[in-house]
Residue, then its C-alpha position, 0 to 999 in steps of 0.5 A: m368504289i369511292f377509293n383508290k382512284n389512280n391506285e392512290g388508295a393508301a394515300e387517300l386513307q392516310r389523308l382521311v384518318g391520319n393513322y394509316f401509312r401510305s406505304n401500306d398495301f391498299s389491297a389488304i384493306e380493300s375488302e373492308i373498304k367495300s364492306a364499310a361503304g355498303v354500311v354507310r350507303r344503307l345508312i344515308g340512302p343509296e341515292v346520296f351515296d351513288r351521287a358521291e360515287k358518280y362524281y368520284n369516278s367522273t372527269d369533274f373530280g378534283t381534290q382542289n375543288d370546293t364544290l358541293d359534290q367534292r365536300l359531299l364526297k369527303a364527308i362520305q369517305a370519312p366514315v367509310a375509311q374509319l369503319a374499315m380501319v376499325r374492322f381491319y385492325q380488329q382482324n389483323t392481331l393474329s396471322h392466319e396461316d396453314g399451320g393455324r393462327k399465330v402471334k407475330i412478335n415484333e423485333g426491337s423494342e416493340k412488343m405485343p400490347w395487352q388485351w385492355q390496350y387492344d380494347r381501348d384502341d378499338d373503342a377510340l377507333l369506334d368513337k371516331y367513326y361515330r364522330v365522323l358519321d355525325d359530321l356526315y349527317i350534319f353536313l347533309e342537314e346543313n346543305t341542300v342535297s336533294e337526294w338526302q331530302e328524298s332518302p328513305l330515312r328522311k321520309k320516315l322522319a317526316a312521319c315522326f312527331v319528333k322531327d329533329l335532334d333538338t326536340f328529342q333532346e328536350v326529353f332525353p339527351l343523346e349527347d348531340s349524336h345525330r347518328m343515335f337520333y337516326i338509329l331511333v327513327p324506326f323505333m319512334l315510328e313503332v312507338q307512335d303506332r303501338i302506344i300513341r295511336p291507341i290512346v288518341g284514336d286513329e282519327e286524331f292520330e292522323k290529324m296530329k301528323t298533318a300540317p297545319m294541325p288543329e289547335e285543339l290537338a296541340e296539348q295532345l301532341a306536346a304530350a305525345k312528343r314527351c312519350v315518343p323519345l322515352y319509349a323509343v330509347i326503351t325499345a332500342v335498348k331492349r332489342m339492341s344493347i345499351k352500348v348503342l347509346p353514346t358513351m357519356i349516357v352509358r357512363r351514368f348508368s354503369a357503376s363499373f364503367q371505366g371508359s370502355r364500351g366492352g366487357n365493363i358494361d353489365d346487365a345492371a347498367t341496362q336495368a338501371l337505365l330501363q328502370s329510370v327511363e320507364s318510370e319517366a315514360i309511364d308518367a309521360k303516358k299518363e299526361l297524354q291520357k289526361a290531355v286526351t280526356k281533358r279535350r274530350q270531356p272538358v270540365r263544365e264551368a258550373d257552380l257546385v254551391p249555389q249563391n244563396s241570398r241572406d234576405k231569403k228565409y230558405f236556401m238552396t242546395 
């Protein structure tokens, strides 16, 4: 585990998230820390996570060091801690005793919050988890971490036509969310096989993935890069939820959105998003089909109307 070295787990959490008291009993949140660590480990790849964990448990570990391993450890600890906080506070609203679940009423001027306040706080904690997860992905991209370059997720990304967030956002904005971009990687691969390959054909599809790519396929690839993000978003929303998208994107499609990612998001918002994106996706698919047809059946440069001379007493048609 990458927390609680020398039994200072509560202090470590306080330094990372800010709103966790050092006096808290770390054992109460320890199970959530382990669970959250498993989630982050799967997201970035076991080799990357294990490198940070190995460093944390080694004699080289030191909070004042500014090495790559030290910075990598902090970048990984942050989303683990934040996700554990989200889950921990969602569960400790009620106490679970032998006599059933109970609400504890605090003494003094404090009182139990309203449900909407719980929801708003959950949203804030979850949004912070997304932000620190984005920071982790940015760190991995900007620094030479060999384990990340060889991770399963990066290998999947290497097979995508759209290989970075900026290229994706030229078609569909993700509010600069690296987290969302990497969630969509498997969907992009599926779209390539399910939609792009049948249109361009197996042979040309494989050539479009090679480097250097034949120049005559450039227009096809450009059209494919417009199709893939749109169909990937459609697939993700249909199978998961509109709530996986960044908050500002959801806000645009939900008339009843009030800053919450919870109950205010209705089916109408999902349908509005799908209707908008599907329309663009169909147009992009048509452009890809046109590009393929244009390359395979180029327009012959021939005069449809012959040049007739005025000096002749006959004409040609």
